[in-house]
C-alpha positions in Angstrom: 105.4 80.9 79.3 105.2 77.3 77.8 102.3 77.8 75.3 102.6 80.5 73.5 106.2 79.9 72.5 108.0 82.7 75.0 111.8 81.5 75.8 112.6 80.5 78.5 115.5 82.9 79.3 113.9 85.2 78.9 111.1 84.7 81.0 112.8 83.0 83.9 113.1 85.3 85.9 109.2 86.1 86.3 108.6 84.2 89.4 111.5 85.3 91.5 110.4 89.3 90.4 106.5 88.2 91.5 107.8 87.0 94.9 110.3 89.4 94.9 106.4 92.0 94.9 105.2 89.6 97.7 108.4 90.6 100.4 108.0 94.7 99.6 103.6 94.1 100.2 105.0 92.2 103.2 107.6 94.5 104.0 105.0 96.7 103.6 102.2 95.2 105.8 104.8 94.8 108.5 105.6 98.6 108.6 102.7 100.4 107.7 100.0 102.1 110.1 97.0 101.1 108.8 95.6 98.1 109.6 92.6 99.4 111.7 92.2 102.7 110.7 88.7 105.3 111.9 86.7 106.1 108.7 84.7 108.9 109.7 86.1 112.4 110.7 87.1 112.7 113.9 90.2 110.2 113.1 90.4 108.6 116.7 91.7 105.5 115.9 94.6 104.3 114.1 96.2 100.6 114.5 99.2 98.7 113.4 100.5 95.1 113.6 102.3 95.5 116.9 99.8 98.8 118.6 97.1 100.4 118.8 96.5 104.4 119.1 93.8 106.4 119.9 93.5 110.0 120.9 90.0 111.9 121.9 89.6 115.0 120.0 89.9 115.9 116.8 93.2 118.3 117.8 94.4 116.1 120.6 97.5 113.9 120.8 97.6 110.4 119.5 98.2 107.8 122.7 99.5 103.9 121.9 99.2 101.5 123.3 101.7 97.5 122.5 99.4 94.7 121.4 102.1 93.0 122.8 100.8 92.9 126.0 98.0 90.6 124.8 98.5 87.2 124.3 96.6 87.1 120.7 98.7 90.0 119.8 101.7 88.6 120.3 100.3 85.4 118.4 99.4 87.3 115.7 102.7 88.7 114.8 104.5 85.6 115.6 102.6 83.8 113.0 102.5 86.7 110.6 106.3 87.5 110.7 106.7 83.4 110.6 105.0 83.7 107.4 107.3 86.7 106.4 110.3 85.0 107.0 109.5 82.0 105.2 108.5 84.0 101.8 111.7 85.5 102.1 113.3 82.4 102.5 111.5 81.3 99.3 112.9 84.1 97.1 116.0 83.3 98.5 116.2 80.3 97.2 114.3 80.8 93.6 117.1 83.4 93.1 119.4 80.5 93.4 116.9 77.9 91.7 116.7 80.0 88.8 120.3 81.1 88.6 122.0 78.2 87.8 122.0 77.2 84.1 120.9 73.7 84.4 116.9 74.0 87.1 116.9 71.8 89.6 112.6 71.1 89.1 112.9 68.6 92.5 113.9 71.9 93.3 111.4 74.2 92.5 108.6 71.9 93.6 109.9 72.5 96.9 109.7 76.2 97.1 106.5 75.7 96.2 105.1 74.0 99.4 107.4 76.2 101.0 105.1 78.6 100.0 102.2 77.4 101.3 103.7 76.7 104.6 104.9 80.3 104.7 100.5 80.9 103.5 99.4 79.0 106.1 101.3 80.7 108.7 100.4 84.1 106.9 96.6 83.6 106.9 96.6 82.6 110.7 98.2 85.9 111.6 95.4 87.7 109.3 92.7 86.1 110.4 93.6 86.0 114.4 94.0 90.3 114.1 90.9 91.0 113.5 88.9 88.2 115.3 90.5 89.0 118.6 91.1 92.8 118.1 87.3 93.7 117.2 86.2 91.5 121.0 89.2 92.6 123.0 90.2 96.4 122.4 87.1 99.2 122.5 86.9 100.4 119.5 84.7 103.8 119.1 83.3 105.5 115.9 83.0 103.5 112.5 86.3 101.9 112.0 87.9 99.4 109.3 90.3 97.1 108.3 92.6 99.7 106.3 95.2 99.6 103.7 98.7 97.7 105.3 96.1 94.5 106.3 94.8 95.2 102.3 98.7 94.5 102.1 99.2 91.5 104.3 96.6 89.7 102.6 97.7 90.2 99.2 100.6 88.5 100.3 99.1 85.4 101.9 97.0 85.3 98.2 100.4 86.0 95.8 102.3 83.2 97.7 98.9 80.6 97.5 99.4 82.2 93.8 103.0 81.4 93.8 102.5 78.2 95.1 100.6 76.2 92.5 103.0 77.8 90.3 105.9 76.8 91.3 104.6 73.2 92.3 103.0 73.2 88.8 106.5 74.2 86.8 107.8 70.8 86.9 105.2 68.8 84.5 106.1 71.4 82.0 110.3 70.6 82.4 110.5 69.1 79.0 109.1 72.3 77.2 110.8 74.9 79.1 114.4 73.4 78.6 113.5 72.7 74.8 113.8 68.7 74.9 110.2 68.9 72.4 110.3 68.3 68.9 108.0 71.3 68.1 104.4 69.8 65.7 103.6 71.1 63.7 100.0 71.3 61.9 100.4 71.5 58.0 100.7 68.7 56.0 101.4 69.1 52.3 98.9 68.6 49.3 
């Protein structure tokens, strides 16, 4: 943003926009039924963060069991949900911070720190889920952690990366606000 001379007024909404995309990915991960799926036909197992569904054969009915009956299921859901809620709070704070004409750069650094805390909670939930799921629930056939689980990891990676951007942005305060005199590398003959 600073190095290539992009105007601050045009680029100030890039970071909140990326946080908004992270929130959308988090919603997809929370609502998606594709945390774990059967890899090959017949599809006999499908799980989300909240429940595990299986069916005996190709034309049979799905029978679902809540994962909230397990302590690890509640822990995985709670930690991922706390990380997601912190991400939503960071999104709201970023909109407020960038909507004000004069940026409060220490406020922006605080958003970055909160994003790191959100990433820790999200990663904890994303690690608890597959470890305990594969050890405590009997899986039939060949299964894979699927698209909704991938959206969860994408959200966590975005939280970490955006945390770095929000923490490093105040280091370029003068360049962003235009308080630095430009340096020209032209010398007259």
